[in-house]
One Martini backbone bead per residue (centre of mass of N, CA, C, O) as a GRO file, in nm:
protein
  330
    1MET     BB    1   0.095   0.033   0.026
    2TYR     BB    2   0.063   0.366  -0.037
    3SER     BB    3   0.250   0.638   0.115
    4ALA     BB    4   0.298   0.954   0.155
    5ALA     BB    5   0.525   1.180   0.204
    6ALA     BB    6   0.589   1.392   0.471
    7THR     BB    7   0.814   1.581   0.293
    8ARG     BB    8   0.665   1.709   0.030
    9TYR     BB    9   0.642   2.023   0.173
   10ASP     BB   10   0.914   2.137   0.286
   11ASN     BB   11   0.944   2.311   0.013
   12GLN     BB   12   0.793   2.615  -0.049
   13ASP     BB   13   0.983   2.720  -0.295
   14PHE     BB   14   0.857   2.503  -0.501
   15TYR     BB   15   0.624   2.726  -0.535
   16ARG     BB   16   0.434   2.901  -0.799
   17ARG     BB   17   0.264   3.142  -0.925
   18CYS     BB   18  -0.001   3.163  -1.162
   19GLY     BB   19   0.024   3.439  -1.234
   20ARG     BB   20  -0.281   3.612  -1.129
   21SER     BB   21  -0.346   3.378  -0.948
   22GLY     BB   22  -0.408   3.136  -0.678
   23LEU     BB   23  -0.223   2.940  -0.818
   24LYS     BB   24   0.018   2.677  -0.737
   25LEU     BB   25   0.311   2.557  -0.873
   26PRO     BB   26   0.542   2.349  -0.950
   27LEU     BB   27   0.854   2.393  -1.084
   28LEU     BB   28   0.789   2.077  -1.131
   29SER     BB   29   0.653   1.864  -1.371
   30LEU     BB   30   0.481   1.577  -1.490
   31GLY     BB   31   0.524   1.421  -1.790
   32LEU     BB   32   0.310   1.167  -1.993
   33TRP     BB   33   0.408   1.142  -2.299
   34HIS     BB   34   0.611   0.936  -2.183
   35ASN     BB   35   0.609   0.606  -2.033
   36PHE     BB   36   0.255   0.570  -2.011
   37GLY     BB   37   0.195   0.348  -2.193
   38ALA     BB   38   0.079   0.033  -2.283
   39ASN     BB   39   0.396  -0.044  -2.369
   40ASP     BB   40   0.469   0.017  -2.084
   41PRO     BB   41   0.571  -0.033  -1.768
   42TYR     BB   42   0.373   0.005  -1.513
   43GLU     BB   43   0.568   0.000  -1.258
   44ASN     BB   44   0.744   0.229  -1.369
   45ALA     BB   45   0.519   0.449  -1.381
   46ARG     BB   46   0.436   0.432  -1.090
   47ALA     BB   47   0.715   0.502  -0.958
   48ILE     BB   48   0.743   0.784  -1.086
   49ALA     BB   49   0.484   0.916  -0.980
   50LEU     BB   50   0.529   0.868  -0.674
   51ARG     BB   51   0.801   1.007  -0.653
   52ALA     BB   52   0.719   1.270  -0.735
   53PHE     BB   53   0.511   1.335  -0.511
   54ASP     BB   54   0.718   1.300  -0.279
   55LEU     BB   55   0.880   1.565  -0.417
   56GLY     BB   56   0.631   1.775  -0.481
   57LEU     BB   57   0.484   1.680  -0.754
   58THR     BB   58   0.148   1.779  -0.825
   59CYS     BB   59   0.182   1.786  -1.142
   60PHE     BB   60  -0.009   1.617  -1.410
   61ASP     BB   61   0.058   1.568  -1.758
   62LEU     BB   62  -0.186   1.566  -2.016
   63ALA     BB   63  -0.339   1.394  -2.304
   64ASN     BB   64  -0.531   1.234  -2.515
   65ASN     BB   65  -0.269   1.121  -2.715
   66TYR     BB   66  -0.122   0.977  -2.499
   67GLY     BB   67   0.154   0.718  -2.525
   68PRO     BB   68   0.113   0.452  -2.659
   69PRO     BB   69  -0.180   0.460  -2.740
   70ASP     BB   70  -0.422   0.658  -2.761
   71GLY     BB   71  -0.501   0.724  -2.409
   72SER     BB   72  -0.306   0.539  -2.234
   73ALA     BB   73  -0.197   0.740  -2.020
   74GLU     BB   74  -0.477   0.795  -1.884
   75ILE     BB   75  -0.519   0.497  -1.793
   76THR     BB   76  -0.264   0.463  -1.629
   77PHE     BB   77  -0.318   0.711  -1.433
   78GLY     BB   78  -0.596   0.606  -1.342
   79LYS     BB   79  -0.480   0.363  -1.195
   80ILE     BB   80  -0.297   0.519  -0.993
   81LEU     BB   81  -0.537   0.678  -0.864
   82ARG     BB   82  -0.703   0.422  -0.773
   83ASP     BB   83  -0.460   0.267  -0.618
   84ASP     BB   84  -0.302   0.537  -0.470
   85LEU     BB   85  -0.397   0.870  -0.512
   86ARG     BB   86  -0.695   0.923  -0.417
   87PRO     BB   87  -0.647   1.052  -0.122
   88TRP     BB   88  -0.477   1.302  -0.296
   89ARG     BB   89  -0.660   1.470  -0.505
   90ASP     BB   90  -0.650   1.767  -0.371
   91GLU     BB   91  -0.312   1.770  -0.430
   92LEU     BB   92  -0.380   1.773  -0.737
   93ILE     BB   93  -0.273   1.845  -1.079
   94ILE     BB   94  -0.477   1.778  -1.354
   95THR     BB   95  -0.413   1.742  -1.694
   96THR     BB   96  -0.555   1.827  -2.022
   97LYS     BB   97  -0.602   1.774  -2.387
   98ALA     BB   98  -0.699   1.931  -2.708
   99GLY     BB   99  -0.611   1.914  -3.095
  100TYR     BB  100  -0.506   1.657  -3.174
  101TYR     BB  101  -0.522   1.369  -3.310
  102MET     BB  102  -0.769   1.092  -3.228
  103TRP     BB  103  -0.992   1.063  -3.464
  104PRO     BB  104  -1.180   0.994  -3.712
  105GLY     BB  105  -1.254   1.262  -3.896
  106PRO     BB  106  -1.385   1.597  -3.844
  107TYR     BB  107  -1.408   1.545  -3.503
  108GLY     BB  108  -1.073   1.444  -3.420
  109GLU     BB  109  -0.965   1.762  -3.436
  110TRP     BB  110  -0.867   2.050  -3.320
  111GLY     BB  111  -1.118   2.340  -3.234
  112SER     BB  112  -1.388   2.239  -3.193
  113ARG     BB  113  -1.648   2.193  -2.983
  114LYS     BB  114  -1.704   1.905  -3.046
  115TYR     BB  115  -1.417   1.795  -2.988
  116LEU     BB  116  -1.337   1.906  -2.709
  117LEU     BB  117  -1.584   1.789  -2.541
  118ALA     BB  118  -1.563   1.493  -2.622
  119SER     BB  119  -1.268   1.461  -2.521
  120LEU     BB  120  -1.307   1.526  -2.230
  121ASP     BB  121  -1.498   1.297  -2.163
  122GLN     BB  122  -1.302   1.067  -2.241
  123SER     BB  123  -1.074   1.155  -2.027
  124LEU     BB  124  -1.245   1.114  -1.778
  125LYS     BB  125  -1.296   0.811  -1.818
  126ARG     BB  126  -0.996   0.726  -1.818
  127LEU     BB  127  -0.930   0.858  -1.526
  128GLY     BB  128  -1.180   0.865  -1.321
  129LEU     BB  129  -1.316   1.155  -1.343
  130ASP     BB  130  -1.500   1.465  -1.300
  131TYR     BB  131  -1.225   1.632  -1.311
  132VAL     BB  132  -1.005   1.878  -1.402
  133ASP     BB  133  -0.787   2.137  -1.355
  134ILE     BB  134  -0.679   2.145  -1.655
  135PHE     BB  135  -0.783   2.280  -1.974
  136TYR     BB  136  -0.658   2.237  -2.313
  137SER     BB  137  -0.568   2.405  -2.593
  138HIS     BB  138  -0.324   2.249  -2.782
  139ARG     BB  139  -0.404   2.423  -3.067
  140PHE     BB  140  -0.407   2.628  -3.299
  141ASP     BB  141  -0.693   2.705  -3.517
  142PRO     BB  142  -0.727   2.847  -3.847
  143GLY     BB  143  -1.037   2.718  -3.897
  144THR     BB  144  -1.123   2.842  -3.615
  145PRO     BB  145  -1.275   3.030  -3.409
  146LEU     BB  146  -1.172   3.140  -3.122
  147GLU     BB  147  -1.456   3.161  -2.992
  148GLU     BB  148  -1.508   2.861  -3.005
  149THR     BB  149  -1.273   2.732  -2.867
  150LEU     BB  150  -1.295   2.915  -2.602
  151GLY     BB  151  -1.581   2.841  -2.536
  152ALA     BB  152  -1.532   2.541  -2.484
  153VAL     BB  153  -1.340   2.585  -2.245
  154ALA     BB  154  -1.528   2.754  -2.069
  155HIS     BB  155  -1.752   2.542  -2.047
  156ALA     BB  156  -1.574   2.326  -1.895
  157VAL     BB  157  -1.566   2.520  -1.646
  158LYS     BB  158  -1.879   2.580  -1.594
  159SER     BB  159  -1.950   2.262  -1.572
  160GLY     BB  160  -1.698   2.127  -1.386
  161LYS     BB  161  -1.470   1.963  -1.580
  162ALA     BB  162  -1.303   2.226  -1.491
  163LEU     BB  163  -1.109   2.488  -1.336
  164TYR     BB  164  -0.914   2.564  -1.586
  165ALA     BB  165  -0.768   2.754  -1.843
  166GLY     BB  166  -0.586   2.655  -2.147
  167ILE     BB  167  -0.297   2.685  -2.346
  168SER     BB  168  -0.126   2.564  -2.656
  169ASN     BB  169   0.088   2.659  -2.910
  170TYR     BB  170   0.052   2.963  -2.921
  171PRO     BB  171   0.082   3.247  -3.055
  172ALA     BB  172   0.098   3.557  -2.958
  173ALA     BB  173  -0.155   3.687  -3.095
  174GLU     BB  174  -0.351   3.450  -3.004
  175THR     BB  175  -0.298   3.471  -2.703
  176ALA     BB  176  -0.429   3.757  -2.678
  177GLY     BB  177  -0.704   3.673  -2.789
  178ALA     BB  178  -0.769   3.443  -2.580
  179ALA     BB  179  -0.760   3.628  -2.334
  180LYS     BB  180  -0.992   3.814  -2.413
  181ILE     BB  181  -1.220   3.608  -2.441
  182LEU     BB  182  -1.200   3.470  -2.166
  183ARG     BB  183  -1.247   3.725  -1.996
  184GLU     BB  184  -1.536   3.790  -2.124
  185LEU     BB  185  -1.634   3.484  -2.015
  186GLY     BB  186  -1.509   3.456  -1.704
  187VAL     BB  187  -1.234   3.284  -1.800
  188PRO     BB  188  -0.939   3.289  -1.734
  189CYS     BB  189  -0.610   3.254  -1.850
  190LEU     BB  190  -0.387   3.078  -1.682
  191ILE     BB  191  -0.224   2.915  -1.920
  192HIS     BB  192   0.086   2.832  -2.102
  193GLN     BB  193   0.198   2.589  -2.317
  194ALA     BB  194   0.559   2.582  -2.393
  195ARG     BB  195   0.824   2.558  -2.595
  196TYR     BB  196   1.148   2.539  -2.418
  197SER     BB  197   1.492   2.620  -2.469
  198MET     BB  198   1.822   2.663  -2.551
  199LEU     BB  199   1.745   2.526  -2.845
  200ASP     BB  200   1.441   2.682  -2.805
  201ARG     BB  201   1.349   3.040  -2.852
  202TRP     BB  202   1.055   3.138  -2.969
  203VAL     BB  203   0.927   3.295  -2.713
  204GLU     BB  204   1.104   3.558  -2.669
  205PRO     BB  205   1.018   3.796  -2.858
  206GLU     BB  206   0.682   3.772  -2.763
  207LEU     BB  207   0.529   3.573  -2.563
  208LEU     BB  208   0.635   3.648  -2.285
  209GLY     BB  209   0.522   3.929  -2.289
  210VAL     BB  210   0.226   3.861  -2.315
  211LEU     BB  211   0.198   3.695  -2.052
  212GLU     BB  212   0.279   3.917  -1.865
  213LYS     BB  213   0.065   4.122  -1.932
  214GLU     BB  214  -0.187   3.905  -1.890
  215GLY     BB  215  -0.126   3.705  -1.645
  216ILE     BB  216   0.023   3.446  -1.754
  217GLY     BB  217   0.128   3.139  -1.729
  218CYS     BB  218   0.409   2.898  -1.761
  219THR     BB  219   0.453   2.596  -1.923
  220VAL     BB  220   0.742   2.407  -1.990
  221PHE     BB  221   0.834   2.226  -2.278
  222SER     BB  222   1.121   2.082  -2.344
  223PRO     BB  223   1.378   2.186  -2.159
  224LEU     BB  224   1.579   1.927  -2.272
  225GLY     BB  225   1.564   1.886  -2.576
  226LYS     BB  226   1.464   1.580  -2.564
  227GLY     BB  227   1.753   1.506  -2.415
  228VAL     BB  228   2.007   1.682  -2.506
  229LEU     BB  229   2.028   1.841  -2.218
  230THR     BB  230   2.226   1.598  -2.157
  231ASP     BB  231   2.450   1.320  -2.108
  232ARG     BB  232   2.348   1.072  -2.284
  233TYR     BB  233   2.512   1.152  -2.578
  234PHE     BB  234   2.839   1.145  -2.535
  235LYS     BB  235   2.857   0.803  -2.609
  236GLY     BB  236   2.601   0.806  -2.770
  237ILE     BB  237   2.320   0.590  -2.838
  238PRO     BB  238   2.100   0.468  -2.639
  239ALA     BB  239   1.860   0.238  -2.654
  240ASP     BB  240   1.670   0.381  -2.417
  241SER     BB  241   1.642   0.616  -2.572
  242ARG     BB  242   1.470   0.833  -2.768
  243ALA     BB  243   1.663   0.804  -3.021
  244GLY     BB  244   1.676   0.470  -2.990
  245HIS     BB  245   1.321   0.409  -2.994
  246ASP     BB  246   1.183   0.716  -3.076
  247PRO     BB  247   1.170   0.869  -3.392
  248ARG     BB  248   0.925   1.082  -3.374
  249PHE     BB  249   1.100   1.317  -3.190
  250LEU     BB  250   1.401   1.173  -3.208
  251ARG     BB  251   1.679   1.171  -3.411
  252PRO     BB  252   2.000   1.094  -3.460
  253GLU     BB  253   2.054   1.338  -3.671
  254HIS     BB  254   2.008   1.565  -3.443
  255ILE     BB  255   2.286   1.452  -3.321
  256THR     BB  256   2.530   1.648  -3.361
  257ASP     BB  257   2.849   1.774  -3.339
  258ALA     BB  258   2.756   2.053  -3.281
  259VAL     BB  259   2.560   1.999  -3.047
  260LEU     BB  260   2.767   1.852  -2.869
  261ALA     BB  261   2.967   2.083  -2.837
  262LYS     BB  262   2.781   2.249  -2.673
  263THR     BB  263   2.691   2.046  -2.441
  264ARG     BB  264   2.970   2.015  -2.335
  265LYS     BB  265   3.006   2.309  -2.247
  266LEU     BB  266   2.761   2.321  -2.066
  267ASN     BB  267   2.850   2.098  -1.877
  268ASP     BB  268   3.090   2.250  -1.755
  269LEU     BB  269   2.932   2.473  -1.639
  270ALA     BB  270   2.747   2.310  -1.465
  271SER     BB  271   2.972   2.195  -1.287
  272ALA     BB  272   3.065   2.456  -1.177
  273ARG     BB  273   2.765   2.492  -1.036
  274GLY     BB  274   2.687   2.190  -0.927
  275GLN     BB  275   2.565   2.059  -1.193
  276THR     BB  276   2.383   1.931  -1.412
  277LEU     BB  277   2.273   1.986  -1.724
  278ALA     BB  278   1.977   1.947  -1.661
  279GLN     BB  279   1.956   2.145  -1.428
  280MET     BB  280   2.042   2.394  -1.575
  281ALA     BB  281   1.818   2.389  -1.800
  282LEU     BB  282   1.592   2.429  -1.589
  283ALA     BB  283   1.698   2.692  -1.454
  284TRP     BB  284   1.696   2.864  -1.720
  285VAL     BB  285   1.382   2.862  -1.769
  286LEU     BB  286   1.314   2.959  -1.454
  287ARG     BB  287   1.421   3.263  -1.459
  288HIS     BB  288   1.145   3.330  -1.537
  289LYS     BB  289   0.871   3.464  -1.399
  290VAL     BB  290   0.653   3.328  -1.601
  291ALA     BB  291   0.782   3.065  -1.517
  292THR     BB  292   0.613   2.821  -1.335
  293SER     BB  293   0.696   2.556  -1.509
  294ALA     BB  294   0.866   2.237  -1.561
  295LEU     BB  295   0.870   1.981  -1.775
  296ILE     BB  296   0.909   1.639  -1.703
  297GLY     BB  297   1.071   1.348  -1.815
  298ALA     BB  298   1.059   0.985  -1.749
  299SER     BB  299   1.220   0.647  -1.739
  300LYS     BB  300   1.329   0.700  -1.442
  301VAL     BB  301   1.356   0.770  -1.114
  302SER     BB  302   1.638   0.912  -1.114
  303GLN     BB  303   1.552   1.152  -1.297
  304VAL     BB  304   1.379   1.288  -1.096
  305ASP     BB  305   1.593   1.350  -0.888
  306ASP     BB  306   1.772   1.520  -1.069
  307CYS     BB  307   1.581   1.746  -1.140
  308VAL     BB  308   1.520   1.847  -0.849
  309GLY     BB  309   1.808   1.952  -0.809
  310ALA     BB  310   1.775   2.235  -0.958
  311VAL     BB  311   1.657   2.408  -0.701
  312LYS     BB  312   1.931   2.469  -0.556
  313ASN     BB  313   2.008   2.645  -0.849
  314LEU     BB  314   1.852   2.939  -0.995
  315ASN     BB  315   2.099   3.107  -1.033
  316PHE     BB  316   2.254   3.368  -1.233
  317SER     BB  317   2.504   3.518  -1.360
  318ALA     BB  318   2.615   3.726  -1.596
  319ASP     BB  319   2.836   3.545  -1.687
  320GLU     BB  320   2.683   3.283  -1.732
  321LEU     BB  321   2.488   3.397  -1.937
  322ALA     BB  322   2.706   3.482  -2.143
  323ARG     BB  323   2.831   3.204  -2.181
  324ILE     BB  324   2.575   3.066  -2.296
  325GLU     BB  325   2.555   3.252  -2.544
  326THR     BB  326   2.823   3.176  -2.666
  327ILE     BB  327   2.776   2.869  -2.700
  328LEU     BB  328   2.509   2.887  -2.873
  329ALA     BB  329   2.662   3.052  -3.108
  330GLY     BB  330   2.949   2.897  -3.147
   0.00000   0.00000   0.00000
């Protein structure tokens, strides 16, 4: 029988207010994009989730199509909830999303009201829940009016099937538009989930400024550059790594000599800071005030422990930031 660690909230600095809301999120959240599908060992997924909660990671991030196969990550986490975490449901932030392909036909993806609300009902059944804490529009749909997409998200909140509204992968201008619509509907946009890392900085020119102006928090996904901002690939491509067994999202040809030259130099700087490369990469994205939480993925329990070590040193000197810029510029 699982019993949550009594020490899980010992570090109150581990929680950061999300935008202008009353909700705090942990600096690190557990993403279930990988390693929680039906094809993955259940006991390993369970061990990762429970260790994360024991370390204070209260936020578990899902989407309708996480797996594989699609939907199976929600089924896996639903079982963990039912068997282990149910007594602590009110301490958990459980999120899901809809926007990418989920089922055949014209109502199985994108941003129509039909798709979003049907998908949310399916997600709740798979999770065994009456509500999720955050429901996201997973991507901007250029073929559907923002008013329809965000109206559906607002309806999910007003109907009690979600507590907060979020968006993900929205460009800056559409983010501002979504914030305006949701505000007018009486359901403020709580959070934007955006891809961001040292190797992928598309959010910096405009989006981060929009989020700060609108009072919207940000959950960063892929802060480790899909695993490239770790030491996993310094001696080749391990068979159990993402590049080694799941080429859908990271292929061996992406890990070039030029990329490795940069990550090795970044690793030297991280060592001088008393951190692993992964820890420094997480601290780097969290240096922004608007960055509420960084999503981590894990294929083993030890990776969760390593990532949590990042919060021991979140500060950067001006010289360190300048050194990172020099390294990234090549």
